[in-house]
N, C-alpha and C positions, 0 to 999 in steps of 0.2 A: 538406366534403370528400367526394369521391366514394369509392365502394368501391375503385375502382382505385388511387386516390391513397393510401388507407389501406393497401392490400396492398402498394404499393411502399414506403411508409414502414416497414411491418413487415419487409420484406425487407432494406432499408437498415439499419435498426436492429439486425437480427439479425447482420448482418455486422460492424457497429460493436461490438456486444456481444462477439463472438468476439475481435475485435482487442483491445478493452479488458480482457477477461478475461486475455489473454496478458500485457498490460502489467501488470495487477495482480499476477499470479503472479511475473512477473519482478522486480517491485519488492519483493515479499515476500521472494524469494530473496536479493536484494541486501541487504535489511535484515538477514536472518539472517546473511549473510556478514560484514556490518559488525559485528554484535553479537558474532560469533565472534572476529573479529579483535580487538575491544576485550577480550574475555575472555582471549584468549591473551596480549595485551600486558600485561594486569594480572597474570596468573599468572607471566609471565616476569620481570616487575619484582619481584614478591614473592619468588619463588624465588631470584633472583640477589642479593637483599639490597640492591638499589639504592633501596628505599623506607626512608627513615630517619625517626626520630621517637621521642620518649620515651613518647608515649601514642597511643592508637588514632586520635584526631581528627587529630593531626598526620600520622600515617602515611597516613590517608585523604586528607588534603589534598595531600600529596606525590604520592600515586597518581593523584588527579585531575589534578593539574598535569602529570605526566609522560605522561598518556594523553589530553591535550586533543585532539590530532589525531584520534585514534580516536573520541572522544566526539562531535566535530563531524561526523564521517562518519556516525555512527549517527543523529544528529539530522537530517542532510540526508536520509538514507535513509527515516527515519520520515516526514518531510514529503512526500517523493516517493510513498511508499506510501499515505499519507493522501489525497493528491490523486488518485491512480489509483483507490483504492477509492471515493472520493466520485464521480468521473466514472462509474464502473461502476454505482454505485447510482442515479445520475441517469438513466443510459441504461436501466437495468432498469425504473425507474418509468415512463419514457416509453413503453417497449415495452409495459408492462402496460396503460397507458391506451389505447394504440392497439389492443391486442388486445381490450380490453373494448368499445371502439367497434365493432370488427369483429363481435364477438359480438352486439351490439345489432343491427347491420344484418342479420345472419344470422337473429336471432329475429323481426325485422320481416317477413322474407320468408315466414315460415311461416303 
């Protein structure tokens, strides 16, 4: 690769990093929202007395059953966030590699 090609790649990767950072932040916020919704649903069910059972294990099972939709949403948001974070890490590693190559070219010029 030429220096110009590396410079172009660094510029392109910089733009992609900015975009993917926004996606990662958005996915983290969506995960927070899903977890908050689950917490709220659980609290509402507990306070309303809709969770029944003679022992804690039975009540926990009822609570899990009644919040399945919220739990599914949290799992989905965790997956989305993990993918976004993984893409961001991969782009960061690629950017770092190109930056190191650019530094090597720069040091050769001296």
